[in-house]
Legacy VTK file of the C-alpha trace (Angstrom):
# vtk DataFile Version 3.0
C-alpha trace
ASCII
DATASET POLYDATA
POINTS 284 float
44.636 43.242 -2.001
40.929 43.722 -2.804
41.473 47.462 -3.501
44.242 46.691 -6.003
42.016 44.127 -7.677
39.112 46.591 -8.031
41.412 49.259 -9.490
42.705 46.814 -12.100
39.117 45.880 -12.987
38.190 49.546 -13.519
41.279 50.152 -15.647
40.477 47.136 -17.821
36.904 48.345 -18.374
38.122 51.811 -19.344
40.596 50.325 -21.829
37.859 48.226 -23.486
35.563 51.265 -23.725
38.199 53.307 -25.519
39.063 50.498 -27.946
35.491 49.580 -28.883
33.867 52.950 -28.440
31.163 51.322 -26.339
30.914 50.913 -22.644
31.835 47.320 -21.803
29.608 45.473 -19.361
31.098 45.211 -15.937
33.193 42.116 -15.482
31.956 39.519 -13.070
33.444 39.995 -9.672
36.046 37.386 -8.916
36.972 36.298 -5.444
40.117 37.710 -3.929
43.229 35.734 -4.763
43.972 33.031 -2.271
47.245 33.141 -0.470
49.237 30.653 1.457
47.881 30.001 4.893
44.345 31.213 4.078
41.449 29.091 5.263
38.350 28.931 3.056
35.073 29.563 4.871
32.936 26.440 5.278
30.297 25.902 2.612
26.853 25.184 4.037
25.189 22.142 2.485
21.688 23.028 1.413
19.633 19.970 0.528
16.717 20.576 -1.761
13.492 18.869 -2.778
12.310 15.819 -0.871
15.394 15.646 1.397
15.099 19.298 2.425
11.444 18.906 3.402
12.253 15.714 5.268
15.057 17.382 7.254
12.782 20.278 8.140
10.399 17.804 9.722
7.610 18.408 7.263
5.388 15.507 6.300
5.772 14.970 2.578
3.326 12.908 0.500
6.088 10.340 0.007
6.712 9.974 3.756
3.012 9.942 4.645
2.314 7.310 1.989
5.137 5.088 3.221
3.992 5.407 6.837
0.427 4.539 5.907
1.551 1.497 3.910
3.738 0.336 6.804
0.759 0.476 9.162
-1.184 -1.781 6.827
1.542 -4.453 6.659
2.615 -4.539 10.279
2.567 -8.354 10.497
5.163 -8.429 7.718
7.409 -5.682 9.133
6.972 -6.506 12.835
6.058 -10.197 13.046
6.587 -10.268 16.822
4.375 -7.272 17.561
1.180 -7.323 19.598
-0.889 -6.631 16.493
0.706 -9.526 14.582
-0.145 -11.820 17.502
-3.801 -10.784 17.243
-3.812 -11.833 13.602
-2.250 -15.134 14.634
-5.104 -15.597 17.074
-7.517 -14.990 14.216
-5.649 -17.517 12.097
-5.879 -20.067 14.906
-9.629 -19.617 15.248
-10.081 -19.999 11.508
-7.990 -23.169 11.555
-10.193 -24.549 14.324
-13.288 -23.814 12.252
-11.638 -25.376 9.216
-11.551 -28.703 11.029
-15.357 -28.622 11.070
-16.128 -27.164 7.628
-14.251 -26.290 4.423
-12.522 -22.903 4.703
-10.017 -22.855 1.887
-11.383 -19.631 0.358
-12.144 -16.689 2.665
-13.573 -13.341 1.600
-12.940 -10.267 3.775
-15.345 -7.347 3.622
-16.846 -4.506 5.671
-20.047 -2.524 5.663
-18.386 0.741 4.598
-15.034 1.757 3.190
-12.238 2.839 5.519
-12.978 0.239 8.192
-9.796 -1.816 7.746
-10.757 -4.750 5.547
-7.679 -4.442 3.291
-5.423 -4.172 6.339
-7.056 -7.288 7.761
-6.714 -9.147 4.453
-3.013 -8.363 4.057
-2.051 -9.177 7.639
-4.176 -12.310 7.875
-2.659 -13.570 4.624
0.816 -12.744 5.954
0.537 -14.645 9.234
-1.193 -17.549 7.470
1.700 -17.755 5.013
4.104 -17.892 7.968
2.678 -21.307 8.875
5.108 -24.061 8.006
4.405 -25.756 4.679
1.422 -23.595 3.770
0.814 -21.988 0.385
-1.323 -18.864 0.564
-2.780 -16.654 -2.150
-4.108 -13.139 -1.534
-6.458 -11.847 -4.244
-7.364 -8.187 -4.477
-11.005 -8.232 -5.595
-11.474 -4.490 -5.257
-11.632 -3.536 -8.926
-12.592 0.027 -7.999
-10.076 1.188 -5.382
-7.420 -1.531 -5.037
-4.933 -1.202 -2.196
-3.123 -4.535 -1.880
-0.376 -3.839 -4.427
0.263 -0.385 -2.928
0.361 -1.764 0.609
2.933 -4.404 -0.324
4.976 -2.170 -2.633
4.222 -4.154 -5.786
4.098 -2.887 -9.359
1.958 -5.362 -11.313
2.042 -5.461 -15.092
-1.261 -7.334 -15.311
-3.852 -8.198 -12.701
-7.246 -9.642 -11.882
-9.091 -7.536 -14.456
-6.879 -8.735 -17.298
-7.289 -12.355 -16.171
-11.089 -12.120 -16.071
-11.087 -10.467 -19.505
-8.917 -13.297 -20.871
-6.118 -10.849 -21.644
-3.625 -12.619 -19.368
-3.202 -15.938 -17.594
-3.323 -16.446 -13.847
0.390 -17.273 -13.818
1.133 -14.014 -15.642
-0.707 -12.002 -12.999
0.423 -13.716 -9.784
3.348 -12.085 -7.979
5.458 -13.760 -5.305
6.313 -11.852 -2.168
9.990 -12.102 -1.235
10.885 -13.762 2.039
7.497 -15.346 2.699
5.423 -18.103 1.124
2.720 -15.690 -0.019
1.505 -15.093 -3.582
-0.477 -12.045 -4.646
-3.021 -11.644 -7.426
-3.281 -7.837 -7.567
-5.304 -5.361 -9.589
-3.496 -3.537 -12.376
-6.165 -1.671 -14.330
-9.657 -0.568 -13.356
-12.241 -2.142 -15.689
-15.446 -0.405 -16.728
-17.615 -3.274 -15.456
-16.191 -4.526 -12.123
-19.484 -5.906 -10.787
-20.109 -7.955 -13.930
-16.570 -9.352 -13.932
-16.718 -10.437 -10.286
-20.068 -12.148 -10.896
-18.922 -13.786 -14.139
-18.289 -17.491 -14.827
-14.630 -16.531 -15.396
-14.346 -15.459 -11.753
-15.841 -18.715 -10.562
-13.466 -20.701 -12.776
-10.535 -18.678 -11.472
-11.375 -19.500 -7.850
-11.799 -23.166 -8.701
-8.429 -23.202 -10.450
-6.405 -21.551 -7.671
-8.230 -23.550 -4.975
-6.479 -26.616 -6.313
-3.074 -24.968 -5.973
-3.173 -23.254 -2.579
-3.909 -24.252 0.995
-5.775 -21.025 1.721
-6.992 -18.152 -0.437
-7.939 -14.784 1.040
-9.963 -12.378 -1.079
-10.059 -8.666 -0.266
-13.440 -7.380 -1.463
-14.999 -3.896 -1.582
-17.354 -2.690 1.128
-20.720 -4.363 0.693
-23.175 -1.493 1.299
-24.121 0.104 -1.989
-22.159 -2.346 -4.144
-22.934 -5.929 -5.219
-19.246 -6.890 -5.518
-18.716 -8.354 -2.044
-21.885 -10.449 -2.251
-20.872 -11.832 -5.656
-17.439 -12.843 -4.381
-18.694 -14.237 -1.079
-21.086 -16.566 -2.890
-18.172 -18.472 -4.444
-16.148 -18.620 -1.201
-16.250 -21.054 1.712
-16.423 -18.352 4.356
-16.725 -14.626 4.962
-15.095 -12.341 7.540
-16.746 -9.025 8.395
-14.501 -6.188 9.593
-16.129 -3.652 11.920
-14.383 -0.490 13.095
-14.918 0.166 16.793
-16.709 3.425 17.519
-17.097 4.176 13.802
-19.274 1.584 12.082
-22.946 2.211 12.922
-24.765 -0.824 14.275
-27.493 -0.429 11.672
-24.865 -0.609 8.899
-23.530 -3.874 10.281
-27.058 -5.246 10.406
-27.755 -4.078 6.844
-24.519 -5.681 5.609
-25.410 -9.001 7.239
-28.834 -8.843 5.642
-27.222 -8.429 2.216
-24.684 -11.210 2.665
-25.410 -14.874 3.190
-25.227 -15.203 6.976
-24.388 -18.884 6.661
-21.063 -17.944 5.112
-20.104 -15.432 7.825
-17.590 -17.184 10.069
-16.943 -14.203 12.324
-16.210 -10.514 12.757
-12.984 -8.627 13.340
-13.233 -5.590 15.626
-10.734 -3.045 14.341
-9.575 -0.030 16.361
-10.684 -1.289 19.771
-9.566 0.587 22.893
-7.010 -2.030 23.955
-5.062 -1.877 20.709
-5.647 1.813 20.008
-3.846 2.779 23.224
-0.732 0.957 22.025
-0.848 1.307 18.262
-3.266 4.116 17.493
-4.401 2.968 14.070
-5.304 -0.560 15.119
LINES 1 285
284 0 1 2 3 4 5 6 7 8 9 10 11 12 13 14 15 16 17 18 19 20 21 22 23 24 25 26 27 28 29 30 31 32 33 34 35 36 37 38 39 40 41 42 43 44 45 46 47 48 49 50 51 52 53 54 55 56 57 58 59 60 61 62 63 64 65 66 67 68 69 70 71 72 73 74 75 76 77 78 79 80 81 82 83 84 85 86 87 88 89 90 91 92 93 94 95 96 97 98 99 100 101 102 103 104 105 106 107 108 109 110 111 112 113 114 115 116 117 118 119 120 121 122 123 124 125 126 127 128 129 130 131 132 133 134 135 136 137 138 139 140 141 142 143 144 145 146 147 148 149 150 151 152 153 154 155 156 157 158 159 160 161 162 163 164 165 166 167 168 169 170 171 172 173 174 175 176 177 178 179 180 181 182 183 184 185 186 187 188 189 190 191 192 193 194 195 196 197 198 199 200 201 202 203 204 205 206 207 208 209 210 211 212 213 214 215 216 217 218 219 220 221 222 223 224 225 226 227 228 229 230 231 232 233 234 235 236 237 238 239 240 241 242 243 244 245 246 247 248 249 250 251 252 253 254 255 256 257 258 259 260 261 262 263 264 265 266 267 268 269 270 271 272 273 274 275 276 277 278 279 280 281 282 283
């Protein structure tokens, strides 16, 4: 059958050449005619793009980003995990302190970047919001490298910068997290003057306004060494939590950070990446 088909193809090309006087381009090869009882060979599915790289086991930016975000919100995704229980212990200690002094507004900071302050802020806010009858607000005060909206998978239209610049209201900027009694005031755009905005009267008025609406407010601030932002925010808060990364944060950096901040506002430190948790969860 294939030989007959090829002969017919050659005859047709010769006929066209004689009629037109020009050599006709070769006709596209067609598959042999199917006949009754023939079985078509299986067609191999060849995924492309993101799916192909995923199936090959390669780490794509999309997968790596999702995994990193999931690590940062473990109390939300795995509320019964060991790590979530550690954040509950932190919440309990803060509640005990709150019976002795006002602790409605809590700033979270670290000496250097990359020590886990945003992870601590998100997970502490999450387990606090899990308390029955408690309204919690998480404010991303990092107007330079915000991470809260990315960690929680939010896409804000306006944020803290727009509120402080009087371009939006607080209600316009606050987002509600589904399935939990937690509100988020994220960062949408990066302003040219973050330090001035965080130290402005507008920031103080904002904290006073939301303090009347929520039971606890947690503020994720930038690292305090080299930047005045964390100090400015901590001065309008009731308390301050310092995050220290085990085996990473130099002792002299912790001391320098405490010298910059008002020690009277520091209610405690969170040791991130300790041996006990690292053996089980790696990142934590």
